SETI-824323 format. One record per residue (C-alpha): residue number from 1; residue in three letters; x, y, z. Coordinates in nm, 4 decimals, padded with zeros to 6 digits, always signed. Example, Ala and Ser with C-alpha at 12.3 -4.5 7.8 and 13.67 -1.06 7.14 Angstrom:
BEGIN
{r 1,'ala',{+01.2300,-00.4500,+00.7800}}
{r 2,'ser',{+01.3670,-00.1060,+00.7140}}
***
This chain:
BEGIN
{r 1,'met',{-01.1732,+01.4986,-00.5576}}
{r 2,'arg',{-00.8771,+01.2605,-00.5503}}
{r 3,'val',{-00.9407,+01.1877,-00.1893}}
{r 4,'leu',{-01.3138,+01.1105,-00.2496}}
{r 5,'leu',{-01.2630,+00.9044,-00.5636}}
{r 6,'pro',{-01.1583,+00.5800,-00.3840}}
{r 7,'phe',{-01.4564,+00.6024,-00.1530}}
{r 8,'leu',{-01.6980,+00.6662,-00.4443}}
{r 9,'leu',{-01.5571,+00.3585,-00.6237}}
{r 10,'leu',{-01.6017,+00.1558,-00.3041}}
{r 11,'phe',{-01.9580,+00.2768,-00.2616}}
{r 12,'leu',{-02.0391,+00.1821,-00.6178}}
{r 13,'ala',{-01.8893,-00.1663,-00.5703}}
{r 14,'leu',{-02.0905,-00.2144,-00.2485}}
{r 15,'ser',{-02.4078,-00.1055,-00.4268}}
{r 16,'leu',{-02.3514,-00.3609,-00.7038}}
{r 17,'leu',{-02.3014,-00.6329,-00.4527}}
{r 18,'gly',{-02.6069,-00.5380,-00.2502}}
{r 19,'ala',{-02.8384,-00.7902,-00.4261}}
{r 20,'glu',{-02.5939,-01.0745,-00.3562}}
{r 21,'glu',{-02.5732,-00.9768,+00.0119}}
{r 22,'ser',{-02.9360,-00.9255,+00.0942}}
{r 23,'gly',{-02.8913,-01.1722,+00.3774}}
{r 24,'asp',{-02.6400,-00.9471,+00.5539}}
{r 25,'pro',{-02.8475,-00.7483,+00.8141}}
{r 26,'leu',{-02.5484,-00.5434,+00.9358}}
{r 27,'arg',{-02.4650,-00.4239,+00.5863}}
{r 28,'arg',{-02.8315,-00.3524,+00.5153}}
{r 29,'ala',{-02.8546,-00.1409,+00.8299}}
{r 30,'ala',{-02.5384,+00.0476,+00.7377}}
{r 31,'gln',{-02.6522,+00.1098,+00.3832}}
{r 32,'ser',{-02.9870,+00.2364,+00.5116}}
{r 33,'gly',{-02.8104,+00.5117,+00.7117}}
{r 34,'asp',{-02.7688,+00.3558,+01.0617}}
{r 35,'ala',{-02.4533,+00.5331,+01.1872}}
{r 36,'his',{-02.3818,+00.2766,+01.4603}}
{r 37,'ala',{-02.4186,-00.0036,+01.2091}}
{r 38,'met',{-02.1669,+00.1724,+00.9829}}
{r 39,'val',{-01.9128,+00.1744,+01.2633}}
{r 40,'arg',{-01.9841,-00.1876,+01.3553}}
{r 41,'leu',{-01.9387,-00.2831,+00.9948}}
{r 42,'gly',{-01.6186,-00.0902,+00.9772}}
{r 43,'asp',{-01.4948,-00.2681,+01.2944}}
{r 44,'ala',{-01.5790,-00.6014,+01.1329}}
{r 45,'phe',{-01.3697,-00.5219,+00.8242}}
{r 46,'phe',{-01.0893,-00.3707,+01.0378}}
{r 47,'thr',{-01.0549,-00.6804,+01.2603}}
{r 48,'gly',{-01.1543,-00.9437,+01.0098}}
{r 49,'asp',{-01.4332,-01.0563,+01.2491}}
{r 50,'gly',{-01.6651,-01.2654,+01.0355}}
{r 51,'arg',{-01.5492,-01.0928,+00.7174}}
{r 52,'pro',{-01.2304,-01.0715,+00.5132}}
{r 53,'arg',{-01.0033,-00.8069,+00.6750}}
{r 54,'asn',{-01.0094,-00.4982,+00.4553}}
{r 55,'leu',{-00.8767,-00.1706,+00.5906}}
{r 56,'glu',{-01.0054,+00.0236,+00.2874}}
{r 57,'leu',{-01.3613,-00.0857,+00.3507}}
{r 58,'ala',{-01.3240,-00.0234,+00.7233}}
{r 59,'ala',{-01.2109,+00.3334,+00.6493}}
{r 60,'phe',{-01.4948,+00.3805,+00.4024}}
{r 61,'trp',{-01.7652,+00.2919,+00.6593}}
{r 62,'tyr',{-01.5944,+00.4903,+00.9356}}
{r 63,'arg',{-01.5863,+00.7929,+00.7026}}
{r 64,'arg',{-01.9568,+00.7633,+00.6251}}
{r 65,'ala',{-02.0380,+00.7494,+00.9989}}
{r 66,'ala',{-01.8086,+01.0504,+01.0572}}
{r 67,'met',{-01.8909,+01.2734,+00.7617}}
{r 68,'glu',{-02.2566,+01.1961,+00.7002}}
{r 69,'lys',{-02.3758,+01.1321,+01.0567}}
{r 70,'lys',{-02.1218,+01.3109,+01.2709}}
{r 71,'leu',{-02.1264,+01.0165,+01.5111}}
{r 72,'pro',{-01.8470,+01.0778,+01.7715}}
{r 73,'leu',{-01.7292,+00.7139,+01.7581}}
{r 74,'gly',{-01.7218,+00.7335,+01.3759}}
{r 75,'leu',{-01.5257,+01.0627,+01.3890}}
{r 76,'tyr',{-01.2802,+00.8999,+01.6275}}
{r 77,'arg',{-01.2376,+00.5803,+01.4280}}
{r 78,'tyr',{-01.1953,+00.7661,+01.1035}}
{r 79,'gly',{-00.9533,+01.0071,+01.2745}}
{r 80,'val',{-00.7371,+00.7125,+01.3804}}
{r 81,'cys',{-00.7352,+00.5824,+01.0186}}
{r 82,'arg',{-00.6249,+00.9271,+00.8994}}
{r 83,'glu',{-00.3651,+00.9615,+01.1713}}
{r 84,'phe',{-00.1938,+00.6268,+01.0929}}
{r 85,'gly',{-00.2885,+00.5857,+00.7240}}
{r 86,'trp',{-00.4930,+00.2768,+00.7738}}
{r 87,'gly',{-00.7078,+00.2153,+00.4669}}
{r 88,'thr',{-00.6718,+00.5728,+00.3532}}
{r 89,'gly',{-00.4100,+00.8433,+00.3058}}
{r 90,'arg',{-00.2255,+00.9634,+00.6183}}
{r 91,'asp',{-00.3134,+01.3183,+00.7228}}
{r 92,'leu',{-00.2377,+01.4212,+01.0774}}
{r 93,'arg',{-00.3978,+01.7612,+01.0372}}
{r 94,'glu',{-00.7317,+01.6127,+00.9255}}
{r 95,'ala',{-00.7029,+01.3595,+01.2056}}
{r 96,'cys',{-00.6784,+01.6523,+01.4522}}
{r 97,'ala',{-00.9848,+01.8129,+01.2988}}
{r 98,'leu',{-01.1831,+01.4904,+01.3326}}
{r 99,'tyr',{-01.0736,+01.4524,+01.6955}}
{r 100,'glu',{-01.1731,+01.8130,+01.7603}}
{r 101,'gln',{-01.5283,+01.7397,+01.6373}}
{r 102,'ala',{-01.5469,+01.4397,+01.8728}}
{r 103,'val',{-01.3516,+01.6062,+02.1532}}
{r 104,'arg',{-01.6138,+01.5202,+02.4134}}
{r 105,'phe',{-01.5434,+01.1515,+02.3422}}
{r 106,'gly',{-01.2602,+01.0497,+02.5744}}
{r 107,'pro',{-01.0435,+00.8473,+02.3332}}
{r 108,'ala',{-01.0621,+01.1266,+02.0732}}
{r 109,'gln',{-00.9543,+01.3861,+02.3300}}
{r 110,'leu',{-00.6621,+01.1598,+02.4306}}
{r 111,'arg',{-00.5452,+01.1254,+02.0748}}
{r 112,'leu',{-00.5765,+01.5000,+02.0175}}
{r 113,'ala',{-00.3763,+01.5726,+02.3326}}
{r 114,'lys',{-00.0958,+01.3446,+02.2223}}
{r 115,'leu',{-00.0752,+01.5118,+01.8813}}
{r 116,'leu',{-00.0774,+01.8607,+02.0327}}
{r 117,'leu',{+00.2309,+01.7807,+02.2385}}
{r 118,'lys',{+00.4518,+01.7783,+01.9259}}
{r 119,'gly',{+00.2468,+01.9957,+01.6947}}
{r 120,'val',{+00.0947,+01.8939,+01.3616}}
{r 121,'pro',{+00.1846,+02.0117,+01.0078}}
{r 122,'gly',{-00.0950,+02.1709,+00.8042}}
{r 123,'asn',{-00.2499,+02.0571,+00.4764}}
{r 124,'lys',{-00.4090,+02.2376,+00.1818}}
{r 125,'gln',{-00.7228,+02.3226,+00.3765}}
{r 126,'leu',{-00.6045,+02.3568,+00.7376}}
{r 127,'ala',{-00.3221,+02.5543,+00.8980}}
{r 128,'pro',{-00.0582,+02.3755,+01.1024}}
{r 129,'leu',{-00.1006,+02.3383,+01.4745}}
{r 130,'pro',{+00.2016,+02.4464,+01.6825}}
{r 131,'pro',{+00.2964,+02.2405,+01.9881}}
{r 132,'asp',{+00.0647,+02.3224,+02.2733}}
{r 133,'lys',{+00.1810,+02.1432,+02.5830}}
{r 134,'pro',{-00.0319,+02.3443,+02.8307}}
{r 135,'arg',{-00.3502,+02.2652,+02.6437}}
{r 136,'ala',{-00.2585,+01.8941,+02.6057}}
{r 137,'val',{-00.1856,+01.8711,+02.9775}}
{r 138,'glu',{-00.5152,+02.0424,+03.0674}}
{r 139,'met',{-00.7112,+01.8138,+02.8382}}
{r 140,'leu',{-00.5499,+01.5153,+03.0070}}
{r 141,'arg',{-00.6169,+01.6523,+03.3511}}
{r 142,'gly',{-00.9853,+01.6894,+03.2546}}
{r 143,'leu',{-00.9915,+01.3296,+03.1381}}
{r 144,'cys',{-00.8359,+01.2234,+03.4666}}
{r 145,'arg',{-01.1082,+01.4085,+03.6527}}
{r 146,'asp',{-01.3592,+01.2062,+03.4534}}
{r 147,'his',{-01.1744,+00.8886,+03.5518}}
{r 148,'phe',{-01.0742,+00.8004,+03.1942}}
{r 149,'tyr',{-00.8018,+00.5665,+03.2967}}
{r 150,'pro',{-00.5737,+00.5757,+02.9829}}
{r 151,'ala',{-00.5218,+00.9456,+03.0458}}
{r 152,'phe',{-00.3594,+00.8836,+03.3882}}
{r 153,'leu',{-00.0666,+00.6987,+03.2248}}
{r 154,'glu',{-00.0326,+00.9512,+02.9447}}
{r 155,'leu',{-00.0214,+01.2524,+03.1779}}
{r 156,'ala',{+00.2204,+01.0719,+03.4132}}
{r 157,'arg',{+00.4533,+01.0108,+03.1185}}
{r 158,'ile',{+00.4434,+01.3739,+03.0034}}
{r 159,'leu',{+00.5237,+01.4991,+03.3487}}
{r 160,'tyr',{+00.8024,+01.2372,+03.3976}}
{r 161,'asp',{+00.9672,+01.3064,+03.0581}}
{r 162,'asp',{+01.0249,+01.6687,+03.1556}}
{r 163,'pro',{+01.3156,+01.6756,+03.4070}}
{r 164,'val',{+01.1887,+01.9914,+03.5774}}
{r 165,'leu',{+00.8318,+01.8599,+03.6075}}
{r 166,'arg',{+00.9589,+01.5192,+03.7138}}
{r 167,'lys',{+01.1079,+01.6837,+04.0228}}
{r 168,'ser',{+00.8310,+01.9334,+04.0958}}
{r 169,'cys',{+00.5429,+01.6950,+04.0212}}
{r 170,'ala',{+00.6967,+01.3750,+04.1538}}
{r 171,'arg',{+00.4113,+01.2975,+04.3985}}
{r 172,'glu',{+00.1472,+01.3743,+04.1319}}
{r 173,'ile',{+00.3232,+01.1395,+03.8856}}
{r 174,'his',{+00.3128,+00.8580,+04.1371}}
{r 175,'ser',{-00.0475,+00.9351,+04.2373}}
{r 176,'leu',{-00.1554,+00.9253,+03.8678}}
{r 177,'ile',{-00.0046,+00.5780,+03.8243}}
{r 178,'val',{-00.1618,+00.4510,+04.1449}}
{r 179,'gln',{-00.4957,+00.5731,+04.0179}}
{r 180,'ala',{-00.4357,+00.4202,+03.6780}}
{r 181,'ser',{-00.3875,+00.0929,+03.8575}}
{r 182,'asn',{-00.7494,+00.1114,+03.9794}}
{r 183,'ala',{-00.8796,+00.0368,+03.6262}}
{r 184,'glu',{-01.0762,-00.2816,+03.5888}}
{r 185,'gln',{-00.8156,-00.4170,+03.3495}}
{r 186,'val',{-00.4758,-00.2646,+03.4215}}
{r 187,'pro',{-00.2582,-00.2484,+03.1065}}
{r 188,'pro',{+00.0985,-00.3921,+03.1309}}
{r 189,'glu',{+00.2286,-00.0425,+03.0456}}
{r 190,'val',{+00.0879,+00.0847,+03.3776}}
{r 191,'gln',{+00.2581,-00.1906,+03.5715}}
{r 192,'ile',{+00.5927,-00.1294,+03.3889}}
{r 193,'phe',{+00.5821,+00.2469,+03.4413}}
{r 194,'his',{+00.4831,+00.2065,+03.8091}}
{r 195,'ala',{+00.7810,-00.0327,+03.8536}}
{r 196,'lys',{+01.0067,+00.2346,+03.7012}}
{r 197,'leu',{+00.8890,+00.4958,+03.9542}}
{r 198,'leu',{+00.9479,+00.2476,+04.2379}}
{r 199,'gln',{+01.2988,+00.1699,+04.1109}}
{r 200,'glu',{+01.3910,+00.5359,+04.0938}}
{r 201,'gly',{+01.1935,+00.6526,+04.3977}}
{r 202,'val',{+00.9961,+00.9104,+04.2057}}
{r 203,'gly',{+00.7179,+01.0448,+04.4234}}
{r 204,'thr',{+00.7551,+00.7597,+04.6680}}
{r 205,'gln',{+01.0158,+00.5608,+04.8574}}
{r 206,'ala',{+01.2254,+00.3377,+04.6342}}
{r 207,'asp',{+01.0969,-00.0217,+04.6525}}
{r 208,'pro',{+01.2851,-00.2621,+04.4261}}
{r 209,'val',{+01.0935,-00.5644,+04.5603}}
{r 210,'phe',{+00.7557,-00.4283,+04.4736}}
{r 211,'ala',{+00.8947,-00.3060,+04.1385}}
{r 212,'arg',{+01.0083,-00.6624,+04.0677}}
{r 213,'val',{+00.6596,-00.7942,+04.1524}}
{r 214,'leu',{+00.4960,-00.5545,+03.9103}}
{r 215,'leu',{+00.7385,-00.6448,+03.6297}}
{r 216,'glu',{+00.6854,-01.0145,+03.6903}}
{r 217,'leu',{+00.3110,-00.9567,+03.6507}}
{r 218,'ala',{+00.3644,-00.7741,+03.3210}}
{r 219,'ala',{+00.6046,-01.0488,+03.2071}}
{r 220,'lys',{+00.3642,-01.3269,+03.2846}}
{r 221,'arg',{+00.1113,-01.1476,+03.0636}}
{r 222,'lys',{+00.3577,-01.2027,+02.7779}}
{r 223,'asp',{+00.4121,-00.8245,+02.7253}}
{r 224,'pro',{+00.7483,-00.7954,+02.5450}}
{r 225,'glu',{+00.8542,-00.4817,+02.7347}}
{r 226,'gly',{+00.7486,-00.6450,+03.0653}}
{r 227,'met',{+00.9558,-00.9558,+02.9848}}
{r 228,'phe',{+01.2571,-00.7465,+02.8922}}
{r 229,'arg',{+01.2391,-00.5290,+03.2074}}
{r 230,'phe',{+01.1815,-00.8347,+03.4308}}
{r 231,'ala',{+01.4795,-01.0092,+03.2770}}
{r 232,'glu',{+01.6874,-00.7015,+03.3553}}
{r 233,'val',{+01.6058,-00.7129,+03.7276}}
{r 234,'leu',{+01.6621,-01.0895,+03.7377}}
{r 235,'glu',{+02.0024,-01.0434,+03.5738}}
{r 236,'ala',{+02.1024,-00.7565,+03.8020}}
{r 237,'gly',{+01.9441,-00.8916,+04.1221}}
{r 238,'arg',{+01.7326,-00.5836,+04.1874}}
{r 239,'gly',{+01.4663,-00.6789,+04.4372}}
{r 240,'thr',{+01.5344,-01.0435,+04.3825}}
{r 241,'pro',{+01.8264,-01.2860,+04.3940}}
{r 242,'val',{+02.0353,-01.2925,+04.0781}}
{r 243,'arg',{+01.8833,-01.5461,+03.8366}}
{r 244,'pro',{+02.0832,-01.5443,+03.5192}}
{r 245,'glu',{+01.9308,-01.8546,+03.3602}}
{r 246,'arg',{+01.5789,-01.7272,+03.4171}}
{r 247,'ala',{+01.6770,-01.3839,+03.2828}}
{r 248,'phe',{+01.8084,-01.5467,+02.9694}}
{r 249,'ala',{+01.4793,-01.7326,+02.9199}}
{r 250,'phe',{+01.2761,-01.4082,+02.9400}}
{r 251,'tyr',{+01.5216,-01.2213,+02.7107}}
{r 252,'gln',{+01.4903,-01.5061,+02.4591}}
{r 253,'glu',{+01.1068,-01.4960,+02.4679}}
{r 254,'ala',{+01.0941,-01.1166,+02.4361}}
{r 255,'ala',{+01.3390,-01.1379,+02.1432}}
{r 256,'glu',{+01.1105,-01.3810,+01.9690}}
{r 257,'lys',{+00.8467,-01.1063,+01.9880}}
{r 258,'lys',{+01.0964,-00.8687,+01.8233}}
{r 259,'his',{+01.1611,-00.6482,+02.1289}}
{r 260,'pro',{+01.4716,-00.4464,+02.0227}}
{r 261,'gly',{+01.6313,-00.4545,+02.3665}}
{r 262,'ala',{+01.5914,-00.8259,+02.4012}}
{r 263,'val',{+01.7124,-00.8824,+02.0429}}
{r 264,'thr',{+02.0252,-00.6763,+02.1390}}
{r 265,'arg',{+02.0751,-00.8740,+02.4561}}
{r 266,'met',{+02.0619,-01.2020,+02.2660}}
{r 267,'gly',{+02.3351,-01.0551,+02.0477}}
{r 268,'asp',{+02.5432,-01.0034,+02.3588}}
{r 269,'tyr',{+02.4896,-01.3669,+02.4655}}
{r 270,'leu',{+02.5997,-01.4864,+02.1165}}
{r 271,'leu',{+02.9169,-01.2816,+02.1419}}
{r 272,'glu',{+02.9891,-01.4098,+02.4920}}
{r 273,'gly',{+02.8972,-01.7644,+02.4217}}
{r 274,'lys',{+02.6833,-01.7563,+02.7352}}
{r 275,'phe',{+02.3861,-02.0066,+02.7455}}
{r 276,'val',{+02.4392,-02.0438,+02.3652}}
{r 277,'pro',{+02.7360,-02.1396,+02.1463}}
{r 278,'pro',{+02.9458,-01.8345,+02.0496}}
{r 279,'asp',{+02.8530,-01.6971,+01.7053}}
{r 280,'pro',{+02.9832,-01.3508,+01.6201}}
{r 281,'ala',{+02.8072,-01.3404,+01.2792}}
{r 282,'ala',{+02.4703,-01.4188,+01.4432}}
{r 283,'ala',{+02.5371,-01.1621,+01.7134}}
{r 284,'arg',{+02.6130,-00.8977,+01.4507}}
{r 285,'glu',{+02.2856,-00.9855,+01.2784}}
{r 286,'arg',{+02.0923,-00.9453,+01.6043}}
{r 287,'phe',{+02.2476,-00.5993,+01.6481}}
{r 288,'arg',{+02.1570,-00.5107,+01.2913}}
{r 289,'gln',{+01.7932,-00.6183,+01.3417}}
{r 290,'ala',{+01.7615,-00.3995,+01.6532}}
{r 291,'ala',{+01.9526,-00.1107,+01.4900}}
{r 292,'glu',{+01.6901,-00.1075,+01.2125}}
{r 293,'lys',{+01.4406,-00.0052,+01.4798}}
{r 294,'ala',{+01.6728,+00.2766,+01.5880}}
{r 295,'tyr',{+01.7468,+00.1095,+01.9287}}
{r 296,'pro',{+02.0440,+00.3134,+02.0547}}
{r 297,'pro',{+02.2512,+00.0391,+02.2247}}
{r 298,'ala',{+02.2187,-00.1805,+01.9191}}
{r 299,'leu',{+02.3442,+00.1013,+01.6990}}
{r 300,'trp',{+02.6701,+00.1461,+01.8917}}
{r 301,'lys',{+02.7228,-00.2292,+01.9251}}
{r 302,'leu',{+02.6815,-00.2682,+01.5508}}
{r 303,'gly',{+02.9336,+00.0072,+01.5133}}
{r 304,'trp',{+03.1716,-00.1849,+01.7402}}
{r 305,'cys',{+03.1325,-00.4873,+01.5120}}
{r 306,'phe',{+03.2150,-00.2786,+01.2030}}
{r 307,'glu',{+03.5083,-00.1128,+01.3791}}
{r 308,'asn',{+03.6652,-00.4371,+01.4858}}
{r 309,'gly',{+03.5481,-00.6754,+01.2059}}
{r 310,'ile',{+03.3416,-00.8826,+01.4490}}
{r 311,'gly',{+03.1199,-01.1251,+01.2607}}
{r 312,'gly',{+03.1811,-00.9652,+00.9238}}
{r 313,'glu',{+03.3553,-00.6898,+00.7357}}
{r 314,'lys',{+03.5594,-00.4225,+00.8948}}
{r 315,'asp',{+03.4549,-00.0705,+00.8019}}
{r 316,'pro',{+03.5594,+00.2244,+01.0288}}
{r 317,'arg',{+03.3452,+00.4729,+00.8372}}
{r 318,'lys',{+03.0288,+00.2706,+00.8999}}
{r 319,'ala',{+03.1331,+00.2195,+01.2600}}
{r 320,'phe',{+03.1449,+00.5968,+01.3028}}
{r 321,'glu',{+02.8069,+00.6416,+01.1387}}
{r 322,'phe',{+02.6358,+00.3901,+01.3761}}
{r 323,'tyr',{+02.8211,+00.5376,+01.6815}}
{r 324,'glu',{+02.7002,+00.8865,+01.5866}}
{r 325,'arg',{+02.3401,+00.7794,+01.5307}}
{r 326,'ser',{+02.3430,+00.6165,+01.8765}}
{r 327,'ala',{+02.4891,+00.9334,+02.0285}}
{r 328,'his',{+02.2283,+01.1594,+01.8745}}
{r 329,'leu',{+01.9553,+00.9348,+02.0128}}
{r 330,'gly',{+02.0966,+00.9957,+02.3600}}
{r 331,'asp',{+02.2871,+00.6786,+02.4307}}
{r 332,'pro',{+02.5676,+00.7327,+02.6859}}
{r 333,'arg',{+02.7986,+00.4717,+02.5270}}
{r 334,'gly',{+02.7226,+00.5961,+02.1820}}
{r 335,'asn',{+02.8473,+00.9400,+02.2859}}
{r 336,'tyr',{+03.1661,+00.7938,+02.4285}}
{r 337,'his',{+03.2438,+00.5926,+02.1078}}
{r 338,'thr',{+03.1654,+00.8931,+01.8901}}
{r 339,'gly',{+03.4046,+01.1066,+02.0950}}
{r 340,'arg',{+03.6687,+00.8340,+02.0710}}
{r 341,'cys',{+03.6416,+00.8330,+01.6946}}
{r 342,'phe',{+03.6752,+01.2062,+01.6757}}
{r 343,'leu',{+03.9750,+01.1962,+01.9087}}
{r 344,'ser',{+04.1591,+00.9255,+01.7136}}
{r 345,'gly',{+04.0266,+00.9854,+01.3601}}
{r 346,'ile',{+03.8452,+00.6501,+01.3354}}
{r 347,'gly',{+03.6140,+00.6621,+01.0313}}
{r 348,'val',{+03.6116,+01.0404,+01.0425}}
{r 349,'lys',{+03.8656,+01.3284,+01.0315}}
{r 350,'ala',{+04.0199,+01.3792,+01.3730}}
{r 351,'asp',{+03.8634,+01.6599,+01.5695}}
{r 352,'pro',{+03.9645,+01.6817,+01.9358}}
{r 353,'ala',{+03.7192,+01.9628,+02.0046}}
{r 354,'gly',{+03.4343,+01.7417,+01.8628}}
{r 355,'ala',{+03.5590,+01.4569,+02.0839}}
{r 356,'val',{+03.5352,+01.6742,+02.3935}}
{r 357,'phe',{+03.1828,+01.7749,+02.2948}}
{r 358,'phe',{+03.0649,+01.4131,+02.2886}}
{r 359,'phe',{+03.2700,+01.3192,+02.6001}}
{r 360,'arg',{+03.0877,+01.6025,+02.7858}}
{r 361,'arg',{+02.7484,+01.4672,+02.6637}}
{r 362,'gly',{+02.8389,+01.1165,+02.7627}}
{r 363,'ser',{+02.9516,+01.2334,+03.1055}}
{r 364,'ala',{+02.6246,+01.4241,+03.1595}}
{r 365,'leu',{+02.4376,+01.0960,+03.0753}}
{r 366,'gly',{+02.6391,+00.9050,+03.3399}}
{r 367,'asp',{+02.8925,+00.7212,+03.1218}}
{r 368,'arg',{+03.2045,+00.6453,+03.3259}}
{r 369,'glu',{+03.4355,+00.6055,+03.0265}}
{r 370,'ser',{+03.3286,+00.9450,+02.8943}}
{r 371,'met',{+03.4114,+01.1021,+03.2261}}
{r 372,'leu',{+03.7617,+00.9527,+03.2258}}
{r 373,'ala',{+03.8181,+01.0511,+02.8632}}
{r 374,'leu',{+03.6980,+01.4059,+02.9394}}
{r 375,'ala',{+03.9351,+01.4180,+03.2348}}
{r 376,'asp',{+04.2260,+01.3237,+03.0103}}
{r 377,'cys',{+04.1377,+01.5993,+02.7618}}
{r 378,'leu',{+04.1004,+01.8558,+03.0360}}
{r 379,'glu',{+04.4383,+01.7569,+03.1866}}
{r 380,'ser',{+04.6198,+01.7735,+02.8557}}
{r 381,'gly',{+04.4290,+02.0591,+02.6952}}
{r 382,'arg',{+04.3497,+01.8459,+02.3969}}
{r 383,'gly',{+04.0407,+01.9807,+02.2225}}
{r 384,'cys',{+03.9716,+02.2261,+02.5037}}
{r 385,'thr',{+04.1333,+02.4733,+02.7438}}
{r 386,'arg',{+04.3470,+02.2950,+02.9905}}
{r 387,'asp',{+04.1752,+02.2825,+03.3273}}
{r 388,'pro',{+04.3378,+02.0495,+03.5937}}
{r 389,'glu',{+04.0657,+02.1250,+03.8532}}
{r 390,'met',{+03.7805,+02.0297,+03.6245}}
{r 391,'ala',{+03.9760,+01.7215,+03.5192}}
{r 392,'arg',{+04.0014,+01.6246,+03.8865}}
{r 393,'lys',{+03.6242,+01.6706,+03.9333}}
{r 394,'ala',{+03.5560,+01.4570,+03.6214}}
{r 395,'arg',{+03.7811,+01.1797,+03.7488}}
{r 396,'ala',{+03.6227,+01.1994,+04.0944}}
{r 397,'ala',{+03.2773,+01.1667,+03.9358}}
{r 398,'ala',{+03.3930,+00.8564,+03.7431}}
{r 399,'glu',{+03.5125,+00.6990,+04.0655}}
{r 400,'arg',{+03.1626,+00.7115,+04.2094}}
{r 401,'phe',{+03.0367,+00.4743,+03.9382}}
***
C-alpha cells in the first residue's frame, strides 16, 4: 500500500487538473487508456520535452503502461525507473521481474542479463536471484544473433573481463566489437573498447596506429573517456608522435567533464608545475575530487599527499587508509604503498607479513617497485621465509620493466 500511495495521489492530482488541460491531446490519450500515449507522456516528463521535467510523473505513467496494459516498452521503462530509483523507490528485484515480463524486448533482455551477472537481492514478495553468468551470456548471444548492437559490446566486455575467457575467446571478443562497429551510429564506447583490443593485441594483431585513430574519433565526439584515452596515447607516443601539449589540452577538457582519470592527471600537472603554475594545494584538491569517485590512482596519490604533507596537513593514518582503499580496488601502486606502510609502520602497526602480502599483489599486477620490495623481503626473510632464488626471480622480473 505504501508503494501505491504516491501513485494514487498523483492520479488524483492529474484528474483534478484534467479540466484545465483539456487542450492536451497526449494527456487525454493517456488518460483514456492508450498505452503508447502513456509511455510518450512519461518520456516527455522524463526528458522535460515540452513539459516541466518530473521523474515522479514519468514513473507514474510508465507504471500505468506496464501494470495496466503490459506494454513491453512500458515494462522496460518502469523497470529502469525501479532499477535506478528514478521517480520511485529503488528495487532491483522488481526491476528484474519487469524485465522478465518484457524479455522479448531487446533492451529489457540486455538490462536483465547485466543484472543476472552479479545477482540480485530479493524483496518481500520475490526471492533473490543468484548470479547466473551462463544464462546472461546466452541471453546476450541471442541478442547478438538478432543483431541487437548494444549486446555485442556487453558480451565482449564480459568475455574480456574474465582472464580465462579473454584468452580462449580472444577472436570472438574482437569479432563482436567489429560487428558492433557496423551499427548505424557507433557509440564512443565501442571505439574505445576496440582501441583497447588493438593496443593489447586481443584477438587480432596489435595495431597502435589504428587504435590511436579510433580514440581520436571518440575524443572528437567529446566523450570524456575517449578524450582521456586519446590524451594518454598522445602523451606516451603510442601510434603517434609524442604530443605533450595536445595531450594536456585533452586532459584538461576531460577534467572539465569530471572524468576522474583526467582530474587526477590535472593534479599531477599542478604538482609538477607543467603547463600550469605549481600549486600543491590545488593538486591535492584534484586528487580528493577523483578519490571521491573511488578512482584508485587518485586514492593512493591523495594518500601520498597526506603522508608527506603536500598541499595540506600531514596525517600518516589517513595516508594508510587511502593507500589501502586503492590497493583493495586493484591498483598496483596502491598495493606497493600499502605494503610499504605495513613494512615501516606508517599510519598502521608494523606487520612485515602483511607487507609481503601486498608486495606480492603489487608484483602480480606488474608494479616494479613491488617486485623490488618483495625481492628484498625474500632475501632477508623479513615477513616471509627466506628464499634467495625467488628473490632473484623477483628482481629479474623487475628488470624487465
